[in-house]
C-alpha angles and dihedrals in degrees: 000000000000115000115240111240133203104233125192113196124190115203097034094162092057135112090254100021099063096049091046090052092052093045094052093044089050088055089058102260125138104247127191117184130189136188140161095207094238090143091061089049092051090050090055092048094056096035103246134121140178118282092241119038113247130208121251116270090247090055093048094048091047092051092047094049092048094054107027132071099230115053126221115224119217128210123179118212148100120278089210088065107090096201092052091050094048091050090055092049093053086086088063101229121209094217131028119196116191116200101138099114133132089248106195130094093196091051090052091052097047093095146307095295095054091042090054093046091051095048095046096042096046099041103034092048091054093050092051091052094047093051091045091052090050092051102041112017114012091166094057124115111246117203119191112195126223106351112154112237093242090153117040104214091179091071118087094243099039088245117209103231101186138355120252111260101201142018087260091059090044089056090052092048090051091050091047089054091049092051093049090049092050094047091049096047103032100031094236124159116240139167125193106204117199111194094172121223109345122215140180123037109239141093130161089269098048088053092059089083137356086234091063096057122125128228121284114200125189102162129115094262110038101013119105120225101256093045090048094048092049093051091047090052094052089047090055091244123140110251110257112229114194111228118326094337095235094117110121120232127195108218139196132173113237092249093052093046091051093049092048094052092045092052090056091047091053096048118119115262112283132207114295116251094038120139120185135178109208118196106189119165142156095225146352114217141158119249088250090055091051094049090049093053092048091048090051093047091048090050089056087060093048094259112135115199138140136202133251131200117232131182109282109248090196135072103244125163104209100194110029094032093060093066087081089076096039093114117045147129120246116213096188112052091193086067092213136130110264127229096351092146090054092047092051091051090052091051090050088057090056098035093125090064094061116114103203093187091065095061109068114080119254100162111087129180104175132079111256 
């Protein structure tokens, strides 16, 4: 029989955080989530919003607790506030899942203010969590979501496998270094789980009610590539491929990413002092591959579009950079994008919500 765990999840209002919370609660665990709603504030500041309106986190938690056996507990606060974090950890959780980042490379490169916000939010929050684990629950399992394995600590020389390409990625690298240092010196247990670029917006739990859905972004700042391409297709826009399109992307559907993270959270306790980078994806594809699959899927629905190459606004190193996903586990042996036809049909239903002017990139961080 599976042991019930006390799980503390930071970033419970997030694209990944909310579905993970529901999944784990549905499995019978005691889940506490927290958020300070910074992501919603940043969306307002840059003028973007999810394709489909979502309920407030309070409303979603209330609906879940009314209809499901295992409640989700909600705490409002900022993970960069040490006192708030320490108060949460006084309950001595078994598992800590950290997904409370500023998650966007373009946002981090918009200017000095957004670069500072990204660095402070993503590094200070991680330090608070590490010190709280050391103080209250040093045997807990710490799961850090979505950090790119920019430094491969499993190799004997700690080989750097690709330079960071934005202030966002720099913040993740700094946090990765902090985790490795804490594990080495304090004998904590930590997993950095890289799910790759996540797409789609549904899991078994989000489909229980339209009021339990998670956010679906397609814009130039917070939208991920598959979601953006699908919205462009429904809008009748050519898909915009940055540069030559040979950049490789690791990909996971939302449902697969949630299940992978939950499996790690449910694992039996492991030896203290273990640090692991887990690259677990459904597929690894080039941008050109992704655009081709979306064009084919759109054609099946009678939508005729093409793709166009535009100057890459980002700094991406196509060859050397791709070493960071050289070692990984594939969940889907077919190596294909899942449920794209269904996703396109859903977007068609909400076509009137699309804001086309939020799609094309305007934030650039390379010299022309």
